[in-house]
C-alpha positions as CSV (number, residue, x, y, z in Angstrom):
1,M,-8.1,-2.8,-28.8
2,R,-9.0,-1.7,-24.7
3,K,-7.3,1.1,-25.3
4,L,-8.9,2.0,-28.8
5,I,-12.9,1.4,-27.4
6,E,-11.9,4.3,-25.0
7,W,-10.8,6.5,-27.1
8,C,-14.1,6.3,-29.6
9,I,-15.8,6.4,-26.0
10,S,-13.9,10.1,-25.0
11,Y,-14.5,10.9,-28.9
12,L,-17.6,10.1,-28.6
13,E,-18.6,11.6,-25.1
14,K,-17.3,15.2,-26.7
15,E,-19.1,15.2,-30.0
16,G,-22.4,13.3,-28.8
17,K,-23.7,16.4,-26.5
18,L,-26.8,18.2,-27.2
19,R,-25.8,21.9,-27.6
20,L,-27.4,25.1,-28.6
21,Q,-25.0,27.1,-30.4
22,G,-24.7,30.6,-28.6
23,V,-26.8,29.4,-25.3
24,S,-25.6,28.7,-22.7
25,A,-27.5,25.6,-20.5
26,K,-29.3,26.5,-17.2
27,K,-29.1,22.8,-15.8
28,E,-27.8,19.4,-16.6
29,I,-29.3,18.7,-20.1
30,P,-31.2,15.9,-20.2
31,V,-30.9,13.1,-22.5
32,V,-34.2,13.1,-24.6
33,H,-34.1,11.3,-28.9
34,P,-36.5,11.6,-31.4
35,A,-39.6,9.4,-31.8
36,I,-38.5,6.3,-33.9
37,Q,-40.6,3.9,-36.1
38,E,-39.8,0.9,-37.8
39,I,-40.5,1.6,-41.8
40,T,-41.7,0.1,-44.8
41,Y,-39.2,2.2,-47.1
42,Y,-38.7,0.2,-50.5
43,D,-42.1,0.2,-51.8
44,K,-43.7,1.8,-55.0
45,D,-45.1,4.6,-53.2
46,T,-42.5,6.0,-51.8
47,V,-41.9,9.4,-52.3
48,P,-38.2,10.5,-52.4
49,V,-39.4,13.5,-50.2
50,D,-35.9,15.5,-50.1
51,D,-35.4,15.7,-53.6
52,R,-38.9,17.1,-54.2
53,Y,-40.8,19.9,-52.4
54,D,-43.5,18.6,-50.4
55,P,-45.9,20.5,-48.4
56,K,-46.9,17.8,-46.3
57,G,-43.6,17.1,-45.2
58,Q,-41.8,13.9,-43.9
59,N,-44.5,12.4,-41.2
60,E,-47.5,13.1,-43.0
61,L,-45.1,10.8,-45.9
62,F,-44.3,7.9,-43.7
63,K,-47.8,7.8,-41.3
64,N,-48.9,4.6,-43.4
65,K,-45.3,3.2,-43.7
66,I,-45.0,2.8,-40.0
67,K,-44.6,-1.2,-38.6
68,R,-44.1,-0.2,-35.2
69,E,-42.6,1.9,-32.6
70,V,-39.4,1.2,-31.8
71,R,-36.8,2.7,-28.2
72,F,-33.6,3.6,-28.0
73,Q,-32.7,0.4,-26.3
74,D,-34.0,-1.6,-29.2
75,L,-31.2,-0.5,-31.2
76,L,-28.8,-1.6,-29.1
77,G,-29.6,-5.0,-29.5
78,Q,-29.4,-5.5,-33.2
79,K,-26.5,-7.3,-34.7
80,G,-25.0,-7.7,-38.0
81,K,-27.7,-6.3,-40.0
82,F,-27.2,-3.2,-42.2
83,I,-30.1,-0.6,-40.8
84,S,-30.8,2.6,-42.0
85,I,-31.7,5.9,-40.0
86,V,-33.7,8.6,-42.0
87,A,-34.9,12.1,-41.2
88,S,-35.3,15.3,-42.8
89,A,-32.4,18.2,-41.8
90,G,-32.6,19.3,-38.3
91,S,-34.1,16.6,-36.9
92,G,-31.0,15.6,-34.4
93,K,-29.8,12.5,-37.1
94,T,-25.7,13.2,-36.1
95,V,-26.3,13.5,-32.5
96,F,-28.6,10.5,-32.5
97,S,-25.9,8.1,-33.8
98,L,-23.5,9.7,-32.1
99,R,-25.2,8.6,-28.8
100,L,-25.7,5.5,-30.3
101,A,-21.7,5.3,-31.0
102,K,-21.1,5.7,-27.4
103,A,-24.2,3.6,-26.0
104,F,-22.6,0.4,-28.1
105,S,-18.7,1.4,-27.1
106,Q,-20.1,1.2,-23.3
107,L,-21.4,-2.0,-24.3
108,Q,-17.7,-3.1,-25.2
109,R,-18.5,-3.0,-29.2
110,L,-16.4,-0.9,-31.0
111,S,-18.4,1.6,-32.6
112,I,-16.5,3.5,-35.2
113,H,-18.3,6.7,-36.1
114,L,-17.7,8.0,-39.6
115,K,-18.9,11.5,-40.9
116,L,-18.9,11.3,-44.5
117,M,-19.4,14.9,-44.8
118,D,-15.9,14.5,-44.0
119,A,-14.9,11.9,-45.7
120,N,-15.2,13.9,-48.7
121,Y,-11.4,12.7,-50.0
122,E,-10.2,13.3,-53.5
123,Q,-7.2,10.8,-53.6
124,P,-7.7,7.0,-53.6
125,L,-7.1,5.2,-49.8
126,T,-7.2,1.7,-48.2
127,L,-10.4,0.8,-45.9
128,R,-7.8,0.7,-43.1
129,Q,-7.2,4.4,-43.7
130,L,-10.6,5.5,-44.0
131,L,-11.8,3.6,-41.0
132,L,-8.7,3.8,-38.4
133,E,-5.5,6.1,-39.9
134,N,-8.3,9.3,-40.5
135,I,-10.0,8.9,-37.5
136,F,-7.6,7.7,-35.1
137,P,-4.3,9.6,-36.4
138,G,-0.5,9.5,-34.9
139,H,0.1,6.0,-34.3
140,S,2.5,3.5,-35.8
141,E,2.4,1.4,-38.5
142,E,2.2,-2.2,-35.6
143,F,-0.8,-0.5,-34.4
144,Y,-3.2,0.0,-37.1
145,T,-1.8,-3.2,-38.7
146,A,-2.9,-4.7,-35.1
147,C,-6.3,-3.0,-34.6
148,F,-7.0,-3.5,-38.1
149,S,-6.7,-7.7,-38.1
150,W,-8.6,-7.8,-35.0
151,M,-11.2,-6.4,-36.6
152,Q,-11.1,-8.7,-39.9
153,K,-11.2,-11.7,-37.2
154,N,-14.4,-10.2,-34.8
155,A,-16.4,-8.3,-37.2
156,D,-19.5,-9.4,-35.1
157,K,-18.0,-7.1,-32.0
158,I,-17.7,-3.9,-34.7
159,V,-20.2,-1.5,-34.9
160,L,-20.1,0.8,-38.5
161,I,-21.7,4.1,-38.4
162,L,-21.4,5.9,-41.6
163,D,-23.5,9.2,-40.6
164,G,-24.4,11.6,-43.7
165,L,-25.1,9.9,-46.9
166,D,-26.7,12.7,-48.6
167,Q,-23.5,15.2,-47.4
168,A,-21.4,12.8,-49.5
169,Q,-20.1,14.8,-52.9
170,Y,-20.8,10.9,-54.8
171,F,-23.1,8.8,-55.3
172,L,-24.2,5.5,-55.0
173,E,-27.0,5.0,-58.0
174,E,-24.3,2.7,-59.8
175,I,-22.9,-0.7,-58.6
176,S,-19.2,-0.5,-57.7
177,P,-16.8,-3.3,-58.5
178,K,-16.2,-5.7,-55.6
179,I,-13.1,-4.8,-53.8
180,N,-10.4,-6.3,-51.3
181,D,-9.9,-4.7,-48.5
182,N,-6.3,-4.3,-49.1
183,D,-7.2,-2.1,-52.1
184,C,-6.4,1.8,-52.4
185,V,-9.6,3.2,-54.2
186,P,-12.1,6.1,-54.3
187,V,-13.7,6.3,-51.0
188,K,-17.1,5.7,-53.0
189,D,-16.1,2.1,-53.4
190,L,-15.0,1.7,-50.0
191,V,-18.7,2.7,-48.7
192,F,-20.6,0.8,-51.5
193,N,-19.0,-2.3,-50.5
194,L,-19.3,-1.7,-46.9
195,C,-23.2,-0.9,-47.5
196,R,-23.1,-4.5,-49.7
197,K,-21.3,-6.1,-46.7
198,H,-18.6,-7.3,-48.7
199,F,-16.2,-6.2,-45.6
200,F,-17.2,-7.4,-42.2
201,P,-19.9,-9.2,-43.0
202,N,-21.1,-9.9,-39.4
203,S,-20.7,-6.7,-38.3
204,L,-23.3,-3.8,-37.5
205,L,-23.4,-1.4,-40.2
206,I,-25.6,1.5,-39.6
207,I,-25.9,4.6,-42.4
208,T,-28.0,8.1,-41.9
209,S,-29.3,10.2,-44.2
210,R,-31.6,12.4,-45.3
211,P,-34.1,9.9,-47.5
212,H,-33.8,10.7,-51.3
213,A,-30.1,9.3,-50.8
214,V,-30.9,6.0,-48.9
215,L,-33.7,5.6,-51.6
216,Y,-31.6,5.6,-54.3
217,L,-29.2,2.8,-53.5
218,P,-29.3,-0.4,-55.6
219,E,-30.9,-3.3,-54.5
220,P,-27.4,-5.0,-53.3
221,A,-26.5,-2.4,-51.2
222,R,-30.1,-1.6,-49.4
223,P,-30.6,-1.5,-45.8
224,Q,-32.2,-4.6,-44.4
225,V,-34.2,-2.1,-42.2
226,T,-34.8,1.4,-41.8
227,Y,-36.3,3.7,-38.8
228,A,-37.5,6.8,-39.4
229,L,-36.8,9.8,-36.7
230,S,-39.3,12.2,-36.3
231,D,-40.4,14.9,-33.3
232,F,-39.6,14.7,-30.0
233,S,-42.3,14.1,-27.7
234,L,-44.2,16.8,-25.4
235,E,-42.8,16.1,-21.8
236,D,-39.1,15.7,-23.9
237,T,-39.3,18.9,-25.5
238,K,-40.5,20.6,-22.3
239,E,-37.4,18.6,-20.7
240,L,-35.2,19.7,-23.1
241,F,-36.4,23.7,-23.6
242,L,-36.1,24.0,-19.7
243,A,-32.3,23.5,-19.8
244,F,-31.6,26.2,-22.3
245,A,-34.5,28.5,-21.0
246,D,-36.9,29.1,-18.0
247,E,-40.4,28.3,-17.2
248,V,-41.4,32.1,-17.7
249,L,-40.6,32.0,-21.1
250,W,-42.1,28.5,-21.7
251,R,-45.6,29.4,-20.0
252,K,-45.6,32.8,-22.5
253,I,-45.0,30.5,-25.3
254,N,-47.7,28.4,-23.8
255,T,-50.1,31.4,-23.6
256,T,-49.7,33.3,-26.3
257,S,-48.6,31.0,-28.9
258,S,-49.0,27.4,-28.2
259,Q,-48.5,26.1,-31.8
260,M,-45.2,26.8,-31.5
261,L,-44.6,24.2,-28.3
262,S,-45.5,21.8,-31.4
263,M,-43.1,23.5,-33.4
264,C,-40.5,23.5,-30.9
265,R,-41.0,19.6,-31.0
266,N,-38.2,19.9,-34.0
267,P,-34.4,20.0,-33.2
268,L,-33.6,22.7,-35.1
269,M,-37.1,24.9,-34.4
270,L,-36.7,24.3,-31.0
271,Q,-33.1,26.0,-31.1
272,M,-34.0,28.9,-33.4
273,I,-37.6,29.9,-30.9
274,I,-35.2,29.7,-28.0
275,S,-32.5,31.8,-29.9
276,S,-35.0,34.2,-30.5
277,N,-35.7,35.2,-27.6
278,L,-31.6,36.6,-26.8
279,H,-31.7,40.2,-27.6
280,P,-34.6,39.9,-29.7
281,S,-35.5,42.7,-32.2
282,E,-39.3,41.9,-31.0
283,D,-40.2,40.6,-27.4
284,I,-41.0,36.6,-28.3
285,A,-44.5,37.1,-26.9
286,D,-45.5,38.8,-29.9
287,A,-44.4,35.3,-32.1
288,S,-48.1,34.5,-31.6
289,T,-48.0,32.9,-35.3
290,P,-45.3,31.0,-37.2
291,T,-45.1,34.3,-39.6
292,R,-44.7,36.3,-36.8
293,L,-42.1,34.0,-35.4
294,F,-40.0,33.4,-38.8
295,A,-40.1,37.6,-39.1
296,I,-38.5,37.8,-35.9
297,V,-35.8,34.9,-36.8
298,M,-35.1,36.9,-40.0
299,E,-34.9,40.2,-38.1
300,N,-32.5,38.5,-35.9
301,L,-30.3,37.9,-38.3
302,T,-28.6,41.1,-38.5
303,Y,-27.1,40.5,-34.9
304,S,-25.6,37.4,-36.0
305,R,-21.6,37.1,-35.0
306,N,-20.8,34.5,-37.3
307,F,-22.9,35.3,-40.8
308,Q,-19.6,36.8,-43.1
309,Y,-21.6,37.1,-45.7
310,P,-19.2,40.1,-47.7
311,G,-22.2,41.7,-49.6
312,S,-25.6,43.3,-48.9
313,L,-27.6,41.2,-46.8
314,D,-30.7,42.9,-48.0
315,E,-29.8,41.9,-51.5
316,L,-28.7,38.4,-50.7
317,T,-32.1,38.0,-49.0
318,R,-34.2,39.1,-51.7
319,S,-31.9,36.6,-54.1
320,L,-32.9,34.0,-51.8
321,Q,-36.4,35.0,-51.8
322,T,-36.5,34.5,-55.4
323,L,-34.8,31.2,-55.6
324,A,-36.9,29.6,-53.0
325,F,-39.8,30.8,-55.2
326,H,-38.6,29.6,-58.2
327,A,-37.5,25.9,-56.6
328,T,-40.9,25.8,-55.1
329,K,-42.7,26.5,-58.1
330,E,-40.6,23.7,-59.9
331,G,-40.9,21.1,-56.9
332,N,-37.2,21.4,-55.9
333,V,-35.8,21.2,-52.7
334,F,-32.1,21.1,-53.6
335,L,-30.3,24.9,-55.6
336,T,-27.4,24.4,-58.0
337,A,-24.1,26.5,-57.7
338,K,-25.4,27.7,-61.4
339,E,-28.8,29.0,-60.0
340,L,-26.9,30.8,-56.9
341,R,-24.5,32.6,-59.4
342,N,-27.2,33.7,-61.9
343,A,-28.9,35.0,-58.9
344,G,-25.8,37.4,-57.8
345,V,-25.1,34.8,-55.1
346,D,-21.5,33.3,-55.0
347,P,-22.1,29.9,-53.6
348,T,-18.6,30.1,-52.2
349,T,-19.3,32.6,-49.6
350,I,-22.1,31.0,-48.3
351,H,-21.6,27.9,-45.9
352,D,-24.5,28.2,-44.0
353,I,-28.3,29.0,-44.1
354,V,-28.9,32.8,-43.6
355,V,-31.2,32.3,-40.3
356,Q,-28.6,32.3,-38.4
357,L,-28.7,33.8,-35.1
358,H,-26.2,35.0,-32.1
359,C,-23.5,32.0,-32.4
360,H,-20.5,32.4,-30.4
361,R,-18.4,29.1,-32.5
362,R,-20.1,27.1,-34.5
363,P,-23.4,28.1,-36.5
364,I,-26.5,26.8,-35.0
365,S,-28.0,25.6,-37.7
366,S,-26.9,23.0,-40.6
367,R,-24.7,23.7,-43.4
368,L,-26.3,24.9,-46.6
369,L,-23.4,24.1,-48.8
370,E,-23.5,20.1,-48.9
371,G,-20.7,18.6,-50.9
372,N,-19.5,21.0,-54.1
373,T,-22.6,21.5,-56.1
374,K,-25.7,21.2,-54.3
375,F,-27.3,23.8,-51.5
376,F,-30.5,23.1,-49.7
377,F,-32.4,25.3,-46.9
378,C,-31.9,23.8,-43.4
379,H,-35.5,23.2,-42.8
380,Q,-37.9,23.0,-45.6
381,T,-40.3,25.6,-43.4
382,F,-37.7,28.5,-43.9
383,Q,-37.9,27.8,-47.8
384,E,-41.5,28.0,-47.8
385,H,-41.2,31.3,-45.5
386,L,-38.7,32.7,-48.2
387,T,-41.2,31.8,-51.3
388,A,-44.4,33.6,-48.7
389,S,-41.5,36.8,-48.7
390,Y,-41.2,36.6,-52.9
391,V,-45.1,36.2,-53.5
392,V,-45.7,39.3,-51.2
393,Y,-42.5,41.6,-51.8
394,G,-41.2,40.8,-54.6
395,M,-43.6,39.4,-57.2
396,P,-45.2,41.9,-59.4
397,L,-49.0,43.3,-58.8
398,E,-50.5,41.7,-61.9
399,E,-48.3,38.5,-61.5
400,F,-49.5,38.0,-57.8
401,Q,-53.5,38.6,-59.0
402,E,-52.6,36.1,-61.5
403,F,-50.6,33.6,-58.9
404,V,-53.5,34.0,-56.2
405,E,-56.4,33.0,-58.9
406,T,-54.5,30.0,-60.4
407,S,-52.2,28.7,-58.2
408,L,-52.1,30.0,-54.1
409,F,-55.0,27.8,-53.3
410,Q,-54.0,24.3,-55.3
411,E,-52.4,21.8,-52.2
412,H,-49.0,22.4,-53.1
413,W,-48.9,25.8,-52.0
414,T,-50.4,25.1,-48.4
415,V,-47.7,26.2,-46.2
416,V,-46.6,29.0,-48.3
417,R,-50.0,30.2,-48.4
418,R,-50.3,30.6,-44.7
419,F,-47.2,32.2,-44.4
420,V,-48.8,35.1,-47.6
421,C,-51.8,35.3,-45.3
422,G,-49.1,36.0,-42.0
423,L,-47.5,38.6,-43.9
424,L,-50.3,40.5,-45.3
425,F,-53.2,40.4,-43.0
426,D,-51.1,41.3,-40.3
427,L,-50.3,44.9,-41.6
428,E,-53.3,46.4,-39.4
429,S,-51.3,48.2,-37.1
430,K,-48.1,49.0,-39.5
431,A,-47.9,51.5,-42.3
432,V,-49.1,50.1,-45.5
433,S,-47.9,51.0,-49.1
434,G,-50.6,51.2,-51.4
435,Y,-48.8,48.6,-53.7
436,L,-49.2,45.8,-50.6
437,Q,-53.0,47.0,-49.6
438,M,-53.9,46.2,-53.0
439,K,-52.3,42.3,-52.6
440,K,-53.8,42.2,-49.2
441,E,-57.4,43.2,-50.7
442,L,-57.1,40.5,-53.5
443,L,-55.7,38.0,-50.9
444,K,-58.9,39.0,-48.8
445,K,-61.4,38.8,-51.4
446,H,-60.0,35.7,-52.9
447,L,-59.6,33.9,-49.7
448,I,-63.4,34.9,-48.4
449,Q,-64.8,33.1,-51.9
450,Q,-63.0,30.3,-51.1
451,L,-64.4,29.4,-47.7
452,E,-67.8,30.8,-49.1
453,F,-67.5,27.8,-51.8
454,I,-65.8,25.8,-49.3
455,S,-68.9,26.0,-46.5
456,E,-71.5,25.6,-49.1
457,E,-70.2,22.3,-50.5
458,I,-70.0,20.7,-47.2
459,V,-73.1,18.6,-46.3
460,E,-73.1,15.2,-44.8
461,P,-71.4,12.9,-44.8
462,V,-68.6,15.4,-44.5
463,D,-66.3,15.3,-47.3
464,K,-62.9,14.8,-45.8
465,A,-60.9,16.7,-48.3
466,L,-63.0,19.4,-48.2
467,R,-63.1,19.7,-44.5
468,D,-59.3,19.3,-44.6
469,K,-58.7,22.7,-46.8
470,L,-61.6,24.3,-44.5
471,F,-59.7,24.1,-41.7
472,D,-56.3,24.9,-43.8
473,L,-57.9,28.0,-44.7
474,Y,-58.7,28.9,-41.1
475,A,-55.3,28.6,-40.8
476,C,-54.3,31.1,-43.0
477,V,-57.2,33.5,-41.2
478,G,-55.9,32.8,-37.9
479,E,-52.4,33.5,-39.4
480,G,-53.2,37.1,-40.4
481,K,-55.0,38.0,-36.7
482,D,-57.1,40.2,-38.6
483,S,-60.7,40.7,-36.7
484,S,-62.0,41.6,-40.0
485,I,-60.9,39.0,-42.0
486,A,-62.1,36.7,-39.1
487,T,-65.4,37.8,-38.8
488,K,-66.5,37.6,-42.3
489,A,-64.9,33.7,-42.3
490,A,-66.9,33.4,-39.3
491,E,-70.3,34.6,-41.8
492,H,-69.4,31.2,-43.8
493,F,-69.0,28.7,-40.6
494,P,-70.6,26.0,-41.3
495,T,-73.9,25.0,-39.1
496,T,-72.7,21.3,-39.0
497,I,-69.0,20.8,-38.4
498,Q,-66.7,18.1,-37.2
499,L,-63.4,18.2,-36.6
500,P,-60.6,16.5,-38.6
501,Q,-60.0,13.2,-37.3
502,P,-56.9,13.3,-36.1
503,M,-56.7,16.9,-35.9
504,N,-53.4,18.7,-36.4
505,S,-52.6,20.8,-33.0
506,N,-51.2,23.5,-35.5
507,L,-54.7,24.1,-37.0
508,V,-56.3,24.6,-33.8
509,P,-55.7,28.2,-33.2
510,G,-56.7,29.6,-36.6
511,F,-59.9,27.2,-36.3
512,C,-60.8,29.4,-32.1
513,F,-59.9,32.5,-34.1
514,V,-62.6,32.2,-36.5
515,M,-65.1,30.5,-34.0
516,K,-64.5,33.5,-31.6
517,H,-66.2,35.5,-34.2
518,V,-69.1,33.1,-34.8
519,T,-72.8,34.6,-33.9
520,K,-74.9,32.2,-35.5
521,Q,-76.8,29.3,-34.5
522,L,-74.5,26.3,-34.7
523,D,-76.5,22.7,-35.1
524,V,-73.8,20.6,-34.0
525,L,-69.5,20.4,-33.6
526,S,-68.4,17.3,-33.2
527,L,-65.2,16.5,-31.6
528,A,-65.4,12.8,-31.7
529,L,-62.0,10.8,-32.7
530,C,-60.2,14.2,-32.9
531,R,-57.7,13.2,-30.8
532,L,-56.8,16.4,-29.1
533,D,-53.8,17.4,-26.7
534,A,-54.6,18.8,-24.1
535,N,-53.9,22.0,-24.6
536,S,-55.5,22.1,-28.0
537,F,-58.8,20.6,-26.1
538,H,-58.4,23.4,-23.8
539,E,-58.1,26.6,-26.4
540,I,-60.9,25.0,-28.1
541,A,-62.9,24.3,-25.1
542,S,-62.3,28.5,-23.3
543,V,-63.8,29.4,-27.0
544,I,-66.9,27.5,-26.2
545,K,-67.5,28.3,-23.1
546,E,-67.3,32.3,-24.2
547,M,-69.8,31.8,-26.7
548,K,-73.6,32.1,-25.9
549,P,-75.7,29.5,-24.0
550,G,-77.2,27.3,-26.3
551,Q,-75.4,28.4,-29.1
552,I,-74.2,25.1,-30.1
553,R,-77.1,22.6,-29.9
554,Y,-75.1,19.4,-30.0
555,Y,-71.3,18.5,-29.4
């Protein structure tokens, strides 16, 4: 068993290292972890976030379900339980679970890490084959027999990590029959019996997944504890960023596009932002808004060495834009193979999300293909950007007018709306067709109408829903970087305004962009309880400093 544990550690040492594909590390990569929170998961208000589109995202969904903050070291004290670790795609679940497995192995606990995406076996097999023979091939029958016998007698020293339940081709929604450990059965039945603790009842079982797959587990097979992974801390983000890039790029982003720093706190987005700085079609300093950043990412797709789609890239992008729009409209994040084929996309040729940058070996993004039937974008923001691109470039003018008048300003389209504004309003320096110019003027008209209406409705005490919508609209103005629109928005700036409590740092650039154009007298600007980080506070304070003396009576 000591030999087996040594092999486990050797395997996990190699697989558990965090690496950015196509980007060479400049110095030793720090060991940083996403924030960990124990959450209440199986209650009546839980929403299956990953099979329904939700513009608020996972962090917003879980914020009222947090029981306590947890450290990585705290998880190493777990024994004999079944726990789940949930997070959205691109949040670092696999690297996190591999590091957990390595840490348990170093404590001399047999830690077996099984990627369920690699265990989609069609043929029946035994539990021993699943956990030993298929992971550690090439040994004798005597070796496997001795190891399995030891595992049965020492279950309290075993840690089983099943990584990526959502990437399995089967579903565990129905109760499987109880089986013996030497039965040869479908892998689905083995996994279900592991979840029910029919095997190794005193072992620690950890399962990772996007949230929806764990949510639908039948009650007998549900985990006892659920942890949610969220973003890196800002300090860890900077430390990891500087391992692959340099201080110059960090300062450049901090100066020209501070909201990108909050995007970097997600592991997948950090990869995209750093990779976009390699032979970019435009300088990363120009990516001062999320819209501009994603435009650069999509442009850089043409430089990808790994993307081998056989057809026209432009046609593929247009097809994915259409698919993204209809999925978002219907509230879906999954696409089926039939939907792809109907859009003229052969699903057997699409193995990775289309935003794949400068890859030299393996793609830096999550796989698009999950199992045989389900497809999804590796990050919800890509779906939203593709949706906005369809609205701007693909939607007929009459349909666009109706969409803006009836749908775009609803909460469901919050993030898409920002991208639409960014794409249309940021056309000032480019040759704009009459078609796009008409869309721009229509959008501008309705955005100003919304700002005027909400500003007039806001009175003391402040209506939180109206205030939040107002700041979302300011974010839309900020995405476009159009001073004429900001000037019109500033005309309707409330004379008494209180910042959201707390205020999302992503809202600060848009708010500041509008406030720079305010010329009228303001009575109150309340910063109380908004819990700004240092960068956001500095950005707002800089705008106030540039205003006329006494232009704000109280703040």
